C-alpha positions as CSV (number, residue, x, y, z in Angstrom):
1,M,41.8,-114.2,216.6
2,A,40.2,-116.8,214.2
3,N,37.2,-114.5,213.7
4,L,39.4,-111.5,213.0
5,K,41.4,-113.5,210.5
6,Q,38.2,-114.6,208.8
7,L,36.9,-111.0,208.8
8,W,40.2,-109.8,207.4
9,N,40.1,-112.3,204.6
10,A,36.5,-111.8,203.8
11,S,35.9,-108.0,204.2
12,L,37.7,-105.5,202.0
13,L,36.0,-102.7,204.0
14,F,37.5,-104.0,207.3
15,R,41.0,-104.1,205.7
16,R,40.7,-100.5,204.4
17,V,39.5,-99.2,207.8
18,T,42.4,-101.0,209.5
19,A,44.8,-99.5,207.0
20,V,43.5,-96.0,207.6
21,S,43.8,-96.5,211.3
22,V,47.4,-97.7,210.9
23,F,48.2,-94.6,208.7
24,V,46.6,-92.3,211.3
25,L,48.6,-94.0,214.1
26,A,51.8,-93.6,212.1
27,A,51.1,-89.9,211.5
28,L,50.4,-89.4,215.2
29,L,53.7,-91.2,216.2
30,V,55.6,-88.9,213.7
31,Y,53.9,-85.8,215.4
32,L,54.7,-87.0,218.9
33,G,58.2,-87.9,217.9
34,S,58.7,-84.3,216.8
35,H,57.3,-82.9,220.1
36,I,59.0,-84.8,222.9
37,P,59.4,-82.4,225.9
38,R,62.9,-81.9,226.9
39,S,64.6,-80.0,229.7
40,V,66.6,-76.9,229.0
41,S,69.8,-75.6,230.7
42,L,69.3,-72.5,232.7
43,P,69.4,-69.6,232.4
44,A,67.8,-69.2,229.0
45,D,67.3,-65.8,227.4
46,D,64.1,-66.7,225.5
47,L,62.6,-68.1,228.7
48,N,63.5,-65.0,230.8
49,A,61.9,-62.9,228.1
50,K,58.6,-64.6,228.9
51,S,58.9,-64.4,232.7
52,M,56.8,-61.3,233.1
53,A,53.3,-60.5,234.5
54,R,51.3,-57.6,233.1
55,I,49.7,-55.2,235.5
56,R,46.1,-56.3,236.6
57,E,46.1,-59.1,234.0
58,E,48.7,-61.7,235.3
59,Q,50.4,-62.9,238.4
60,I,53.8,-64.6,239.0
61,I,53.5,-67.6,241.3
62,I,56.7,-69.2,242.7
63,Q,55.7,-72.7,243.6
64,K,57.0,-74.4,246.8
65,P,59.5,-71.7,247.6
66,D,62.4,-72.9,249.8
67,I,61.7,-70.5,252.7
68,A,62.2,-72.0,256.2
69,P,60.6,-70.3,259.2
70,G,62.5,-67.1,260.0
71,D,64.0,-66.9,256.5
72,L,63.5,-63.9,254.1
73,A,60.8,-64.0,251.5
74,L,61.5,-60.5,250.3
75,S,63.8,-57.7,251.3
76,Y,64.6,-54.1,250.5
77,N,67.4,-51.8,251.6
78,G,66.7,-48.2,250.7
79,G,69.1,-46.2,248.6
80,N,69.6,-42.6,247.7
81,N,66.5,-40.7,246.6
82,E,64.3,-43.7,247.3
83,V,61.1,-43.5,249.3
84,A,59.2,-46.7,250.3
85,D,55.7,-47.1,251.7
86,L,53.7,-50.2,252.5
87,W,50.1,-51.2,253.1
88,L,49.2,-54.5,254.9
89,E,46.0,-56.4,254.8
90,N,44.7,-58.7,257.6
91,A,47.7,-57.5,259.8
92,T,48.5,-56.9,263.4
93,L,51.3,-55.3,265.3
94,D,53.8,-57.6,266.9
95,D,53.6,-57.5,270.8
96,R,56.8,-55.4,271.0
97,S,55.4,-52.7,268.7
98,Q,51.9,-52.9,270.2
99,H,53.2,-52.3,273.7
100,L,55.6,-49.6,272.7
101,L,53.3,-47.6,270.4
102,F,49.9,-48.3,272.1
103,P,50.7,-48.9,275.8
104,N,47.9,-50.0,278.0
105,S,45.6,-50.9,275.0
106,H,44.4,-54.2,273.7
107,A,45.6,-55.4,270.4
108,P,42.9,-54.8,267.7
109,A,41.6,-57.6,265.5
110,P,43.6,-58.1,262.3
111,G,43.0,-55.4,259.7
112,R,44.7,-52.8,257.6
113,I,48.0,-51.3,258.6
114,S,50.0,-48.7,256.7
115,Y,53.5,-47.4,257.0
116,T,53.7,-44.3,254.9
117,T,55.7,-41.2,254.3
118,G,54.5,-37.9,255.9
119,E,54.3,-34.5,254.3
120,A,57.8,-33.3,255.2
121,A,59.9,-32.8,252.0
122,A,63.5,-32.1,251.3
123,P,64.9,-29.4,249.1
124,M,64.7,-30.4,245.4
125,N,68.5,-30.3,245.1
126,S,68.9,-33.0,247.7
127,R,70.0,-36.4,246.3
128,D,69.8,-38.3,249.5
129,T,66.9,-39.4,251.8
130,C,66.4,-41.3,254.9
131,H,66.7,-44.9,254.0
132,T,63.9,-47.4,254.7
133,T,64.7,-51.1,255.2
134,I,62.0,-53.7,254.8
135,E,62.4,-57.4,255.7
136,I,59.6,-59.8,255.1
137,R,60.1,-63.3,256.6
138,R,58.1,-66.5,257.0
139,A,56.8,-66.5,260.6
140,K,58.5,-68.9,262.9
141,D,55.3,-70.9,263.7
142,S,53.6,-70.6,260.3
143,T,52.4,-73.4,258.1
144,S,54.5,-74.4,255.1
145,L,54.6,-72.0,252.2
146,D,53.0,-73.6,249.1
147,A,53.3,-70.6,246.8
148,L,54.4,-67.0,246.8
149,T,52.4,-64.7,244.5
150,L,53.6,-61.4,243.0
151,Y,51.5,-59.0,241.0
152,Q,50.5,-55.4,240.4
153,T,47.2,-53.6,240.5
154,D,47.7,-49.9,240.4
155,E,47.6,-48.5,236.8
156,M,48.6,-45.1,238.0
157,A,52.0,-46.3,239.1
158,G,53.7,-44.9,235.9
159,A,51.8,-41.6,235.9
160,Q,52.5,-41.0,239.6
161,R,56.1,-42.0,239.2
162,Y,56.2,-45.0,241.6
163,R,56.7,-48.7,241.2
164,Q,54.5,-51.3,242.9
165,V,54.6,-55.0,243.9
166,I,52.1,-56.9,245.9
167,L,53.1,-60.0,247.8
168,D,50.7,-62.8,248.9
169,A,51.8,-65.9,250.8
170,G,48.4,-67.5,251.1
171,A,47.8,-69.3,254.4
172,S,51.4,-68.9,255.6
173,A,52.0,-66.1,258.0
174,L,54.6,-63.4,257.3
175,E,56.6,-61.2,259.7
176,I,57.5,-57.7,258.6
177,E,60.2,-55.5,260.1
178,V,60.5,-52.0,258.8
179,H,62.6,-49.1,259.9
180,T,63.7,-45.8,258.5
181,D,67.1,-44.3,259.3
182,S,69.0,-41.2,258.4
183,P,72.4,-41.6,256.6
184,D,73.4,-38.4,258.4
185,P,73.5,-37.8,262.2
186,S,71.3,-34.8,261.5
187,P,68.3,-35.7,259.3
188,A,67.3,-32.1,258.8
189,G,66.7,-31.3,255.2
190,L,66.4,-35.0,254.2
191,S,63.1,-36.4,252.8
192,G,61.5,-39.7,253.6
193,C,62.3,-39.4,257.3
194,H,58.9,-38.5,258.5
195,K,57.0,-41.8,258.7
196,V,53.4,-42.3,259.7
197,L,51.8,-45.5,261.1
198,T,48.1,-46.1,260.7
199,V,46.5,-49.2,262.4
200,G,42.9,-49.9,261.3
201,D,40.6,-46.9,262.0
202,S,42.9,-45.5,264.7
203,K,44.4,-42.0,264.4
204,P,47.7,-42.0,262.4
205,I,50.8,-41.6,264.6
206,A,54.1,-40.0,263.7
207,L,56.8,-42.5,264.2
208,P,60.2,-42.0,265.9
209,A,63.3,-43.6,264.3
210,I,62.5,-47.1,265.6
211,P,61.8,-50.4,263.9
212,V,58.1,-51.5,263.6
213,Y,57.2,-55.2,263.7
214,M,54.0,-56.5,262.1
215,L,52.4,-59.8,261.3
216,V,50.3,-60.7,258.2
217,Q,48.1,-63.8,258.2
218,R,46.2,-64.7,255.0
219,G,46.7,-61.1,253.8
220,K,48.5,-59.1,251.2
221,I,51.5,-56.8,251.4
222,D,51.5,-53.8,249.0
223,L,54.8,-52.0,248.5
224,H,55.3,-48.8,246.7
225,F,58.7,-47.2,245.7
226,N,59.2,-43.7,244.3
227,P,62.0,-41.1,243.9
228,S,62.0,-38.4,246.5
229,N,63.2,-36.0,243.8
230,P,61.4,-36.8,240.5
231,A,64.2,-35.1,238.6
232,V,66.6,-37.8,239.8
233,K,65.5,-41.1,238.4
234,I,65.8,-44.4,240.4
235,W,64.6,-46.5,237.4
236,T,67.1,-48.4,235.2
237,G,67.2,-49.9,231.7
238,P,65.1,-49.2,228.6
239,Q,62.0,-50.4,230.4
240,Q,62.5,-48.0,233.4
241,T,62.3,-50.7,236.0
242,F,63.1,-50.5,239.7
243,E,65.5,-53.2,240.9
244,G,66.0,-52.4,244.6
245,V,63.7,-55.2,245.9
246,S,65.1,-58.7,246.3
247,L,63.5,-62.1,246.5
248,G,64.7,-63.7,249.6
249,D,68.2,-62.7,250.5
250,N,69.0,-61.6,246.9
251,T,67.7,-64.9,245.4
252,L,64.9,-67.4,246.1
253,R,64.7,-71.1,245.2
254,G,61.5,-73.0,244.4
255,K,60.1,-76.0,242.6
256,G,58.6,-74.1,239.8
257,L,57.1,-70.9,238.5
258,Q,53.8,-70.0,236.8
259,V,52.6,-66.8,235.0
260,V,48.8,-67.0,235.2
261,A,45.9,-64.8,234.1
262,T,44.2,-63.0,237.0
263,G,40.7,-64.5,237.6
264,H,40.6,-66.6,234.5
265,P,40.8,-70.4,234.7
266,M,43.1,-71.3,231.8
267,A,46.5,-72.9,231.2
268,P,49.4,-70.8,232.5
269,R,50.9,-68.5,229.9
270,L,54.2,-69.7,231.2
271,E,55.0,-72.7,233.5
272,V,58.5,-73.7,234.5
273,R,59.2,-76.9,236.4
274,A,62.4,-78.2,238.0
275,D,63.7,-81.1,236.0
276,S,64.5,-83.2,239.0
277,A,64.2,-83.2,242.8
278,N,66.3,-80.0,242.8
279,S,64.9,-76.5,242.9
280,I,65.2,-73.5,240.6
281,T,66.8,-70.2,241.5
282,F,64.7,-67.0,241.0
283,G,66.2,-63.6,241.2
284,R,66.6,-60.1,239.8
285,L,63.0,-58.9,240.5
286,R,62.2,-55.9,238.4
287,L,59.3,-53.6,238.9
288,G,58.0,-51.7,235.9
289,S,55.2,-49.2,235.6
290,D,53.0,-51.8,233.9
291,M,54.7,-55.2,234.5
292,L,56.8,-57.4,236.8
293,R,59.8,-59.4,235.7
294,L,62.3,-61.8,237.2
295,D,65.1,-64.1,236.0
296,I,64.8,-67.9,236.1
297,G,67.6,-70.2,237.0
298,R,71.4,-70.2,237.2
299,D,74.2,-72.3,235.8
300,A,73.9,-76.1,236.3
301,E,70.1,-76.0,236.7
302,N,67.6,-77.6,234.3
303,A,63.9,-77.2,233.9
304,L,60.9,-78.1,231.7
305,A,59.0,-75.2,230.3
306,Y,55.5,-74.9,228.9
307,V,53.8,-72.0,227.1
308,D,50.0,-71.9,227.0
309,G,50.0,-75.6,228.0
310,S,52.4,-76.8,225.3
311,S,56.1,-77.7,225.7
312,F,58.4,-74.8,224.9
313,Y,61.5,-77.0,224.3
314,N,61.1,-80.2,222.4
315,Y,63.3,-83.1,221.3
316,D,62.7,-83.8,217.6
317,L,63.1,-87.6,217.2
318,I,62.2,-87.4,213.4
319,D,64.9,-84.8,212.9
320,A,67.4,-86.9,214.7
321,I,66.5,-89.9,212.5
322,Q,66.9,-87.8,209.4
323,K,70.3,-86.6,210.5
324,N,71.5,-90.1,211.1
325,P,72.6,-91.6,207.7
326,I,71.9,-95.2,208.6
327,L,68.5,-94.6,210.3
328,S,67.4,-92.2,207.5
329,F,68.3,-94.8,204.9
330,A,66.3,-97.5,206.7
331,F,63.4,-95.2,207.2
332,A,63.2,-94.0,203.6
333,T,64.0,-97.2,201.7
334,V,62.6,-99.9,204.0
335,L,59.9,-98.8,206.5
336,V,58.0,-96.4,204.3
337,P,58.0,-98.5,201.2
338,A,57.0,-101.6,203.2
339,L,54.1,-99.8,204.8
340,W,52.9,-98.5,201.4
341,N,53.1,-102.0,199.8
342,W,51.2,-103.5,202.7
343,I,48.4,-100.9,202.4
344,R,48.3,-101.3,198.6
345,K,48.2,-105.1,198.8
346,N,45.5,-105.3,201.4
347,C,43.3,-102.4,200.5
348,F,43.6,-102.1,196.8
349,P,44.0,-105.7,195.6
350,R,44.3,-106.3,191.8
351,P,41.2,-108.0,190.2
352,I,41.6,-111.7,190.1
353,A,41.4,-113.3,186.6
354,Q,38.5,-115.6,186.6
355,T,38.5,-118.7,184.5
356,A,36.0,-118.5,181.7
357,A,33.1,-120.8,182.3
358,S,32.7,-123.4,179.7
359,I,29.8,-122.3,177.6
360,E,28.2,-124.9,175.5
361,A,28.1,-123.7,172.0
362,P,24.6,-123.9,170.3
363,P,24.3,-126.9,168.0
364,S,25.2,-126.2,164.5
365,E,22.5,-126.1,162.1
366,K,22.5,-129.0,159.9
367,V,23.2,-128.3,156.2
368,A,20.3,-129.5,154.3
């Protein structure tokens, strides 16, 4: 301390460097005081406007979803004029379906399985179809689910008049149950009733009206939805989205959400974190021709939000000080002038008047 004090008293350069450092620190504190992350009450319209993933460019990741073994991760109950198909990756048939559909045969190794609609079509004036029901659950003996990823890959979805969503649960296994039923005792004349199952490289088989059970381990589930009669739309809203698919059993809870770029290591375009030990509710999944959307949160929930790595909602301490008459007066008339006087005194000192040295006058010339 003694050395610093001596350096302070002796070196004007040291005092100026110190003053500049204090000024920079004060400016940094002002900036940080204006950008203190704060939580926001959910739902928030401006946050929901950003909770979308563009096709082939981004993915929606629900972090630590609250899905117990046997609980729904995603579900779909078919409606009028709706046709659903699905393709599974790294999948096998459940023992029940394996023994029923392929008796006396060994179960193949995990591979591709598809459950698709056959060629039979209904008259164009029919507004109804056979209804497909899809239930995707966390397998009973599976590992914990760290993340649930949703995205789209097929750019032809809009042109071919269908909507797509791909579901990826990572290392956690998922059980899929799918069945297609007629709303009428006689399905004649209805479309979407003729379903075809293809397991690996085996020959496709026409399915009777029975449920099919499948298991996906470290694979993807690709779902497509389209109108049986293109003249009767199943899309809603100005963005023509399909809303028949539900996260969980209508809603799904998790610790957070990210919208990340596909294949690019960068800060998430959107990140939402639960503000406490509680979870956030996610719902109203909407499938567009070129994007996915969902809603974040419900009443009484709070979250922190970040856009491109920066806090989206901030508490402005400087603004709060300015709005407080006492604090703003103290800041403007005491702190700021005191800092300026300190800098001026120590960095720009006034010249010290020096006492004139006694100069001996030259001896007067003697008068002759």
